[in-house]
C-alpha positions as CSV (number, residue, x, y, z in Angstrom):
1,M,0.0,0.0,0.0
2,T,1.2,3.5,-0.8
3,A,2.6,5.4,2.1
4,P,0.4,8.3,3.3
5,L,1.3,11.8,2.1
6,L,-0.1,13.3,5.4
7,R,-0.4,11.5,8.7
8,T,-1.4,12.7,12.1
9,E,-0.9,10.9,15.4
10,A,-3.1,11.5,18.5
11,L,-3.5,15.3,17.9
12,N,-4.9,17.3,20.7
13,C,-5.6,21.0,20.9
14,Y,-7.1,23.2,23.6
15,F,-8.6,26.7,23.7
16,A,-9.4,28.2,27.1
17,G,-9.2,24.8,28.7
18,L,-11.6,23.2,26.3
19,R,-10.4,20.5,24.0
20,A,-11.0,21.5,20.4
21,V,-9.3,18.4,18.9
22,A,-9.1,15.1,20.8
23,D,-6.6,12.3,20.1
24,L,-7.1,12.6,16.3
25,S,-5.2,10.2,14.1
26,F,-5.8,9.9,10.3
27,E,-4.1,9.7,7.0
28,V,-4.3,11.2,3.5
29,R,-3.0,9.1,0.7
30,P,-1.3,10.6,-2.4
31,G,-3.8,11.4,-5.2
32,E,-7.0,11.3,-3.1
33,I,-9.6,13.8,-2.1
34,K,-10.2,13.4,1.6
35,A,-13.1,15.4,3.2
36,V,-13.4,16.4,6.8
37,I,-17.1,17.1,7.8
38,G,-18.9,18.0,11.0
39,P,-20.9,20.8,12.5
40,N,-19.6,24.2,13.5
41,G,-17.2,23.7,16.4
42,A,-16.3,20.2,15.5
43,G,-12.6,21.1,15.2
44,K,-12.3,21.2,11.4
45,S,-10.6,24.6,11.0
46,T,-8.5,23.9,14.1
47,L,-7.2,20.7,12.4
48,F,-6.4,22.7,9.3
49,N,-4.6,25.3,11.3
50,M,-2.5,22.7,13.0
51,I,-1.5,21.1,9.7
52,A,-0.7,24.5,8.1
53,G,1.3,25.7,11.1
54,V,-1.0,28.4,12.3
55,T,-1.8,26.6,15.6
56,R,0.6,24.4,17.6
57,P,-0.8,21.0,18.8
58,A,-0.9,20.6,22.6
59,A,0.1,17.0,22.0
60,G,0.5,14.6,19.0
61,R,2.5,14.6,15.8
62,I,2.0,15.5,12.2
63,F,4.0,14.0,9.3
64,F,4.2,15.1,5.7
65,D,5.8,12.7,3.3
66,G,7.5,11.0,6.2
67,I,8.9,14.3,7.7
68,R,7.7,15.4,11.1
69,I,6.3,19.0,10.6
70,D,4.3,19.8,13.8
71,A,7.1,22.1,15.1
72,M,7.9,23.7,11.7
73,P,6.9,27.3,10.9
74,T,4.3,27.8,8.3
75,F,6.7,29.0,5.5
76,R,8.7,25.8,5.8
77,R,5.6,23.6,5.5
78,A,4.6,25.7,2.4
79,R,8.0,25.0,0.8
80,L,7.6,21.3,1.5
81,G,4.4,21.5,-0.6
82,I,1.4,22.3,1.6
83,A,-0.9,25.1,0.5
84,R,-4.3,26.2,1.7
85,T,-7.3,28.4,1.2
86,F,-9.4,29.9,3.9
87,Q,-13.0,29.8,5.1
88,N,-12.9,33.6,5.2
89,L,-11.2,34.9,2.1
90,Q,-7.7,36.2,2.6
91,I,-6.8,37.8,-0.7
92,F,-5.1,41.2,-1.1
93,R,-8.0,43.3,-2.3
94,D,-5.9,46.4,-3.1
95,M,-3.6,44.4,-5.4
96,T,-4.4,43.2,-8.9
97,V,-5.6,39.7,-9.6
98,L,-2.2,39.0,-11.2
99,E,-0.3,40.4,-8.3
100,N,-2.3,38.1,-5.9
101,V,-1.3,35.0,-7.8
102,I,2.4,36.1,-8.0
103,T,2.6,36.4,-4.2
104,G,1.7,32.7,-4.1
105,R,4.3,31.9,-6.7
106,H,7.0,33.7,-4.7
107,M,6.7,31.0,-2.0
108,Q,8.8,28.9,-4.5
109,G,11.1,31.6,-5.6
110,R,14.2,33.3,-4.1
111,A,12.5,36.5,-3.3
112,G,9.8,35.3,-1.0
113,V,6.6,37.3,-0.5
114,I,8.4,40.4,0.7
115,G,10.4,40.5,-2.5
116,A,7.2,40.1,-4.5
117,L,5.8,43.1,-2.8
118,L,8.9,45.3,-3.0
119,H,9.8,44.3,-6.6
120,V,13.5,43.8,-5.8
121,P,15.5,44.9,-8.9
122,S,17.9,42.0,-8.9
123,L,15.0,39.6,-9.2
124,R,13.1,41.2,-12.1
125,A,13.9,38.3,-14.4
126,E,12.5,35.8,-11.9
127,N,9.5,38.0,-11.4
128,R,8.8,38.0,-15.1
129,A,9.0,34.3,-15.2
130,M,6.6,34.0,-12.2
131,A,4.2,36.4,-13.9
132,D,4.1,34.2,-16.9
133,V,3.2,31.2,-14.7
134,A,0.6,33.3,-12.9
135,M,-1.0,34.3,-16.2
136,E,-1.1,30.6,-17.2
137,L,-3.0,29.8,-14.0
138,L,-5.4,32.7,-14.5
139,A,-6.1,31.5,-18.1
140,R,-6.7,28.0,-16.7
141,F,-9.4,29.4,-14.4
142,E,-10.8,31.9,-16.9
143,L,-9.5,34.9,-14.9
144,D,-6.8,36.1,-17.4
145,D,-9.1,38.9,-18.7
146,K,-9.2,40.2,-15.0
147,A,-5.4,40.1,-14.5
148,D,-5.1,43.9,-14.1
149,V,-8.3,44.3,-12.1
150,L,-8.1,45.0,-8.4
151,A,-9.0,41.8,-6.6
152,G,-11.5,43.6,-4.4
153,D,-13.5,44.4,-7.6
154,L,-14.1,40.7,-8.4
155,S,-17.4,39.0,-7.6
156,F,-17.3,36.7,-4.6
157,G,-17.2,33.6,-6.7
158,Q,-14.3,35.0,-8.7
159,M,-12.5,35.8,-5.4
160,K,-12.9,32.1,-4.4
161,V,-11.3,31.0,-7.7
162,L,-8.5,33.6,-7.3
163,E,-7.6,32.3,-3.9
164,L,-7.5,28.8,-5.2
165,A,-5.2,29.9,-8.1
166,R,-2.9,31.7,-5.7
167,A,-2.6,28.5,-3.6
168,L,-1.8,26.5,-6.7
169,A,0.9,29.0,-7.7
170,S,3.2,27.6,-5.0
171,E,3.1,24.2,-6.8
172,P,1.8,22.3,-3.7
173,R,1.6,18.6,-3.3
174,L,-1.2,18.8,-0.7
175,L,-4.0,21.4,-1.1
176,L,-6.0,22.2,2.1
177,L,-9.4,23.7,1.0
178,D,-11.3,25.2,3.9
179,E,-15.0,25.5,2.7
180,P,-14.3,26.5,-0.9
181,A,-18.1,26.6,-1.7
182,A,-19.1,28.6,1.4
183,G,-21.4,31.4,0.5
184,L,-21.7,30.4,-3.2
185,P,-25.0,29.7,-5.1
186,Q,-25.3,26.2,-6.3
187,A,-24.1,26.9,-9.8
188,E,-20.9,28.5,-8.6
189,A,-20.4,25.7,-6.1
190,V,-20.7,23.2,-8.9
191,H,-18.0,25.2,-10.8
192,I,-15.6,25.1,-7.9
193,G,-16.3,21.3,-7.6
194,K,-15.4,20.8,-11.2
195,I,-12.1,22.7,-10.7
196,I,-11.3,20.5,-7.7
197,S,-12.1,17.3,-9.6
198,T,-9.9,18.4,-12.5
199,L,-7.0,19.2,-10.2
200,N,-7.3,15.8,-8.6
201,R,-7.4,14.0,-11.9
202,D,-4.2,15.8,-12.7
203,G,-2.6,14.3,-9.5
204,M,-3.3,16.9,-6.8
205,T,-4.0,15.5,-3.3
206,V,-6.7,17.4,-1.5
207,L,-7.9,17.7,2.1
208,L,-11.3,19.3,1.9
209,V,-13.4,20.9,4.7
210,E,-16.9,21.6,3.4
211,H,-20.5,21.8,4.5
212,N,-21.9,21.3,1.0
213,M,-22.8,17.6,1.3
214,R,-23.5,17.3,-2.4
215,M,-19.9,18.4,-3.2
216,V,-18.4,16.2,-0.4
217,M,-20.3,13.1,-1.5
218,S,-19.5,13.5,-5.2
219,L,-15.9,14.4,-4.9
220,S,-14.4,12.5,-1.9
221,H,-12.6,9.2,-2.0
222,D,-12.6,9.1,1.8
223,I,-14.5,11.1,4.5
224,L,-13.5,11.8,8.1
225,V,-16.4,12.9,10.3
226,L,-15.7,14.9,13.5
227,N,-17.9,15.9,16.4
228,N,-16.5,17.8,19.4
229,G,-13.0,17.3,18.0
230,M,-13.3,13.5,17.9
231,R,-13.6,11.2,15.0
232,I,-17.0,9.5,14.9
233,A,-16.8,7.9,11.5
234,E,-14.3,7.5,8.6
235,G,-14.6,5.8,5.2
236,D,-15.9,6.2,1.7
237,A,-19.1,8.1,0.9
238,D,-21.4,5.1,1.0
239,S,-20.2,3.9,4.4
240,V,-20.3,7.4,5.9
241,R,-23.7,8.0,4.4
242,R,-25.1,4.9,6.2
243,H,-23.3,5.4,9.5
244,P,-26.0,5.8,12.2
245,D,-24.2,8.5,14.1
246,V,-23.7,10.5,10.9
247,L,-27.3,10.0,9.8
248,A,-28.5,11.2,13.1
249,A,-26.2,14.1,13.6
250,Y,-25.5,15.5,10.2
251,L,-27.7,14.0,7.5
252,G,-31.1,14.4,9.0
253,G,-31.6,10.9,10.3
254,T,-32.3,9.2,7.0
255,E,-30.2,7.7,4.3
256,H,-32.2,9.8,1.7
257,A,-31.1,13.0,3.5
Protein backbone atom coordinates (compact mmCIF):
# COMPACT_ATOMS: atom_id res chain seq x y z
CA MET A 1 0.00 0.00 0.00
CA THR A 2 1.20 3.51 -0.84
CA ALA A 3 2.62 5.43 2.11
CA PRO A 4 0.44 8.34 3.27
CA LEU A 5 1.35 11.83 2.14
CA LEU A 6 -0.08 13.29 5.36
CA ARG A 7 -0.38 11.48 8.68
CA THR A 8 -1.42 12.69 12.11
CA GLU A 9 -0.94 10.86 15.40
CA ALA A 10 -3.08 11.55 18.48
CA LEU A 11 -3.47 15.28 17.87
CA ASN A 12 -4.88 17.34 20.72
CA CYS A 13 -5.58 21.05 20.87
CA TYR A 14 -7.11 23.18 23.64
CA PHE A 15 -8.63 26.65 23.71
CA ALA A 16 -9.44 28.24 27.07
CA GLY A 17 -9.18 24.84 28.69
CA LEU A 18 -11.63 23.23 26.26
CA ARG A 19 -10.39 20.47 23.99
CA ALA A 20 -11.01 21.46 20.36
CA VAL A 21 -9.35 18.37 18.87
CA ALA A 22 -9.11 15.11 20.78
CA ASP A 23 -6.62 12.28 20.09
CA LEU A 24 -7.12 12.57 16.34
CA SER A 25 -5.18 10.22 14.07
CA PHE A 26 -5.83 9.88 10.35
CA GLU A 27 -4.06 9.65 6.98
CA VAL A 28 -4.32 11.22 3.54
CA ARG A 29 -3.04 9.09 0.66
CA PRO A 30 -1.34 10.58 -2.42
CA GLY A 31 -3.79 11.41 -5.18
CA GLU A 32 -6.95 11.26 -3.08
CA ILE A 33 -9.57 13.78 -2.08
CA LYS A 34 -10.24 13.37 1.63
CA ALA A 35 -13.07 15.39 3.15
CA VAL A 36 -13.45 16.44 6.78
CA ILE A 37 -17.05 17.13 7.79
CA GLY A 38 -18.90 17.96 10.98
CA PRO A 39 -20.94 20.76 12.53
CA ASN A 40 -19.56 24.17 13.47
CA GLY A 41 -17.21 23.74 16.40
CA ALA A 42 -16.33 20.16 15.47
CA GLY A 43 -12.63 21.06 15.17
CA LYS A 44 -12.26 21.15 11.38
CA SER A 45 -10.62 24.57 11.03
CA THR A 46 -8.47 23.91 14.10
CA LEU A 47 -7.24 20.74 12.42
CA PHE A 48 -6.39 22.71 9.26
CA ASN A 49 -4.57 25.33 11.30
CA MET A 50 -2.47 22.65 12.98
CA ILE A 51 -1.55 21.09 9.65
CA ALA A 52 -0.70 24.46 8.08
CA GLY A 53 1.29 25.65 11.10
CA VAL A 54 -0.98 28.43 12.35
CA THR A 55 -1.84 26.55 15.55
CA ARG A 56 0.55 24.38 17.56
CA PRO A 57 -0.85 21.05 18.82
CA ALA A 58 -0.88 20.59 22.58
CA ALA A 59 0.08 16.97 21.96
CA GLY A 60 0.50 14.61 19.03
CA ARG A 61 2.51 14.56 15.82
CA ILE A 62 2.03 15.51 12.16
CA PHE A 63 4.03 13.97 9.32
CA PHE A 64 4.18 15.13 5.71
CA ASP A 65 5.77 12.68 3.28
CA GLY A 66 7.48 11.02 6.24
CA ILE A 67 8.87 14.28 7.66
CA ARG A 68 7.65 15.44 11.06
CA ILE A 69 6.29 18.97 10.64
CA ASP A 70 4.27 19.83 13.77
CA ALA A 71 7.07 22.08 15.08
CA MET A 72 7.87 23.65 11.69
CA PRO A 73 6.93 27.26 10.89
CA THR A 74 4.27 27.83 8.25
CA PHE A 75 6.67 28.96 5.52
CA ARG A 76 8.72 25.76 5.79
CA ARG A 77 5.59 23.65 5.45
CA ALA A 78 4.64 25.69 2.39
CA ARG A 79 8.04 25.04 0.85
CA LEU A 80 7.59 21.31 1.47
CA GLY A 81 4.41 21.48 -0.59
CA ILE A 82 1.42 22.35 1.61
CA ALA A 83 -0.90 25.15 0.49
CA ARG A 84 -4.30 26.22 1.75
CA THR A 85 -7.30 28.40 1.15
CA PHE A 86 -9.36 29.95 3.94
CA GLN A 87 -12.96 29.82 5.11
CA ASN A 88 -12.88 33.62 5.20
CA LEU A 89 -11.23 34.94 2.05
CA GLN A 90 -7.70 36.23 2.60
CA ILE A 91 -6.82 37.83 -0.69
CA PHE A 92 -5.07 41.18 -1.14
CA ARG A 93 -8.02 43.30 -2.25
CA ASP A 94 -5.91 46.38 -3.09
CA MET A 95 -3.60 44.38 -5.36
CA THR A 96 -4.43 43.24 -8.86
CA VAL A 97 -5.58 39.73 -9.63
CA LEU A 98 -2.22 38.97 -11.25
CA GLU A 99 -0.26 40.35 -8.28
CA ASN A 100 -2.26 38.14 -5.92
CA VAL A 101 -1.26 35.01 -7.81
CA ILE A 102 2.36 36.14 -8.04
CA THR A 103 2.55 36.40 -4.25
CA GLY A 104 1.67 32.72 -4.11
CA ARG A 105 4.28 31.90 -6.73
CA HIS A 106 6.98 33.66 -4.71
CA MET A 107 6.74 30.97 -2.04
CA GLN A 108 8.81 28.86 -4.45
CA GLY A 109 11.15 31.65 -5.55
CA ARG A 110 14.24 33.25 -4.08
CA ALA A 111 12.49 36.53 -3.35
CA GLY A 112 9.80 35.35 -0.98
CA VAL A 113 6.58 37.27 -0.49
CA ILE A 114 8.40 40.44 0.69
CA GLY A 115 10.44 40.46 -2.51
CA ALA A 116 7.24 40.12 -4.50
CA LEU A 117 5.76 43.15 -2.77
CA LEU A 118 8.91 45.29 -2.99
CA HIS A 119 9.84 44.31 -6.58
CA VAL A 120 13.53 43.78 -5.77
CA PRO A 121 15.46 44.94 -8.92
CA SER A 122 17.92 42.03 -8.93
CA LEU A 123 15.02 39.61 -9.18
CA ARG A 124 13.14 41.19 -12.08
CA ALA A 125 13.85 38.28 -14.43
CA GLU A 126 12.54 35.83 -11.86
CA ASN A 127 9.51 38.03 -11.36
CA ARG A 128 8.78 38.04 -15.09
CA ALA A 129 8.97 34.25 -15.19
CA MET A 130 6.65 34.03 -12.22
CA ALA A 131 4.22 36.44 -13.85
CA ASP A 132 4.13 34.17 -16.90
CA VAL A 133 3.24 31.18 -14.71
CA ALA A 134 0.64 33.25 -12.87
CA MET A 135 -0.96 34.26 -16.17
CA GLU A 136 -1.12 30.60 -17.21
CA LEU A 137 -2.98 29.82 -14.00
CA LEU A 138 -5.37 32.72 -14.51
CA ALA A 139 -6.06 31.51 -18.06
CA ARG A 140 -6.71 28.02 -16.75
CA PHE A 141 -9.36 29.39 -14.40
CA GLU A 142 -10.75 31.91 -16.90
CA LEU A 143 -9.54 34.93 -14.95
CA ASP A 144 -6.84 36.09 -17.38
CA ASP A 145 -9.07 38.88 -18.65
CA LYS A 146 -9.19 40.16 -15.04
CA ALA A 147 -5.41 40.15 -14.53
CA ASP A 148 -5.11 43.94 -14.13
CA VAL A 149 -8.33 44.34 -12.14
CA LEU A 150 -8.12 44.98 -8.41
CA ALA A 151 -8.96 41.77 -6.60
CA GLY A 152 -11.47 43.61 -4.43
CA ASP A 153 -13.53 44.40 -7.55
CA LEU A 154 -14.12 40.74 -8.40
CA SER A 155 -17.36 38.95 -7.64
CA PHE A 156 -17.34 36.74 -4.55
CA GLY A 157 -17.22 33.60 -6.66
CA GLN A 158 -14.28 34.96 -8.67
CA MET A 159 -12.46 35.77 -5.43
CA LYS A 160 -12.87 32.14 -4.39
CA VAL A 161 -11.32 30.99 -7.66
CA LEU A 162 -8.54 33.56 -7.31
CA GLU A 163 -7.61 32.30 -3.85
CA LEU A 164 -7.46 28.78 -5.24
CA ALA A 165 -5.23 29.94 -8.12
CA ARG A 166 -2.93 31.70 -5.67
CA ALA A 167 -2.61 28.53 -3.58
CA LEU A 168 -1.77 26.52 -6.70
CA ALA A 169 0.90 29.02 -7.72
CA SER A 170 3.19 27.60 -5.03
CA GLU A 171 3.05 24.18 -6.78
CA PRO A 172 1.75 22.32 -3.71
CA ARG A 173 1.62 18.57 -3.29
CA LEU A 174 -1.19 18.83 -0.74
CA LEU A 175 -3.99 21.37 -1.07
CA LEU A 176 -5.99 22.24 2.06
CA LEU A 177 -9.36 23.66 1.03
CA ASP A 178 -11.34 25.24 3.87
CA GLU A 179 -14.99 25.53 2.75
CA PRO A 180 -14.31 26.51 -0.89
CA ALA A 181 -18.05 26.55 -1.67
CA ALA A 182 -19.13 28.56 1.40
CA GLY A 183 -21.44 31.44 0.49
CA LEU A 184 -21.73 30.44 -3.17
CA PRO A 185 -24.95 29.75 -5.05
CA GLN A 186 -25.28 26.16 -6.27
CA ALA A 187 -24.14 26.88 -9.84
CA GLU A 188 -20.88 28.47 -8.65
CA ALA A 189 -20.38 25.71 -6.07
CA VAL A 190 -20.66 23.19 -8.91
CA HIS A 191 -18.03 25.17 -10.84
CA ILE A 192 -15.64 25.06 -7.87
CA GLY A 193 -16.30 21.33 -7.55
CA LYS A 194 -15.38 20.79 -11.20
CA ILE A 195 -12.13 22.69 -10.67
CA ILE A 196 -11.25 20.51 -7.66
CA SER A 197 -12.11 17.35 -9.56
CA THR A 198 -9.93 18.39 -12.50
CA LEU A 199 -7.01 19.22 -10.21
CA ASN A 200 -7.34 15.81 -8.57
CA ARG A 201 -7.43 14.01 -11.93
CA ASP A 202 -4.17 15.82 -12.70
CA GLY A 203 -2.64 14.31 -9.54
CA MET A 204 -3.34 16.87 -6.80
CA THR A 205 -3.96 15.51 -3.31
CA VAL A 206 -6.73 17.42 -1.54
CA LEU A 207 -7.87 17.68 2.07
CA LEU A 208 -11.30 19.30 1.95
CA VAL A 209 -13.42 20.88 4.69
CA GLU A 210 -16.88 21.59 3.36
CA HIS A 211 -20.51 21.84 4.52
CA ASN A 212 -21.90 21.33 1.02
CA MET A 213 -22.76 17.63 1.28
CA ARG A 214 -23.50 17.32 -2.42
CA MET A 215 -19.93 18.40 -3.17
CA VAL A 216 -18.44 16.23 -0.42
CA MET A 217 -20.25 13.06 -1.47
CA SER A 218 -19.54 13.53 -5.17
CA LEU A 219 -15.85 14.42 -4.91
CA SER A 220 -14.42 12.55 -1.95
CA HIS A 221 -12.61 9.23 -2.02
CA ASP A 222 -12.63 9.14 1.78
CA ILE A 223 -14.48 11.12 4.46
CA LEU A 224 -13.54 11.84 8.08
CA VAL A 225 -16.43 12.91 10.32
CA LEU A 226 -15.70 14.93 13.46
CA ASN A 227 -17.85 15.89 16.41
CA ASN A 228 -16.50 17.84 19.38
CA GLY A 229 -13.00 17.34 18.03
CA MET A 230 -13.31 13.55 17.94
CA ARG A 231 -13.62 11.15 15.03
CA ILE A 232 -17.04 9.50 14.93
CA ALA A 233 -16.78 7.94 11.45
CA GLU A 234 -14.35 7.50 8.58
CA GLY A 235 -14.63 5.78 5.24
CA ASP A 236 -15.95 6.16 1.71
CA ALA A 237 -19.08 8.13 0.89
CA ASP A 238 -21.38 5.11 0.99
CA SER A 239 -20.21 3.88 4.39
CA VAL A 240 -20.32 7.37 5.92
CA ARG A 241 -23.75 8.02 4.41
CA ARG A 242 -25.06 4.92 6.15
CA HIS A 243 -23.28 5.38 9.48
CA PRO A 244 -25.98 5.75 12.17
CA ASP A 245 -24.16 8.54 14.05
CA VAL A 246 -23.67 10.51 10.85
CA LEU A 247 -27.26 9.99 9.75
CA ALA A 248 -28.54 11.17 13.12
CA ALA A 249 -26.19 14.10 13.63
CA TYR A 250 -25.50 15.50 10.16
CA LEU A 251 -27.70 14.04 7.45
CA GLY A 252 -31.11 14.41 9.04
CA GLY A 253 -31.58 10.90 10.33
CA THR A 254 -32.34 9.16 7.02
CA GLU A 255 -30.23 7.71 4.25
CA HIS A 256 -32.21 9.77 1.74
CA ALA A 257 -31.08 12.97 3.47
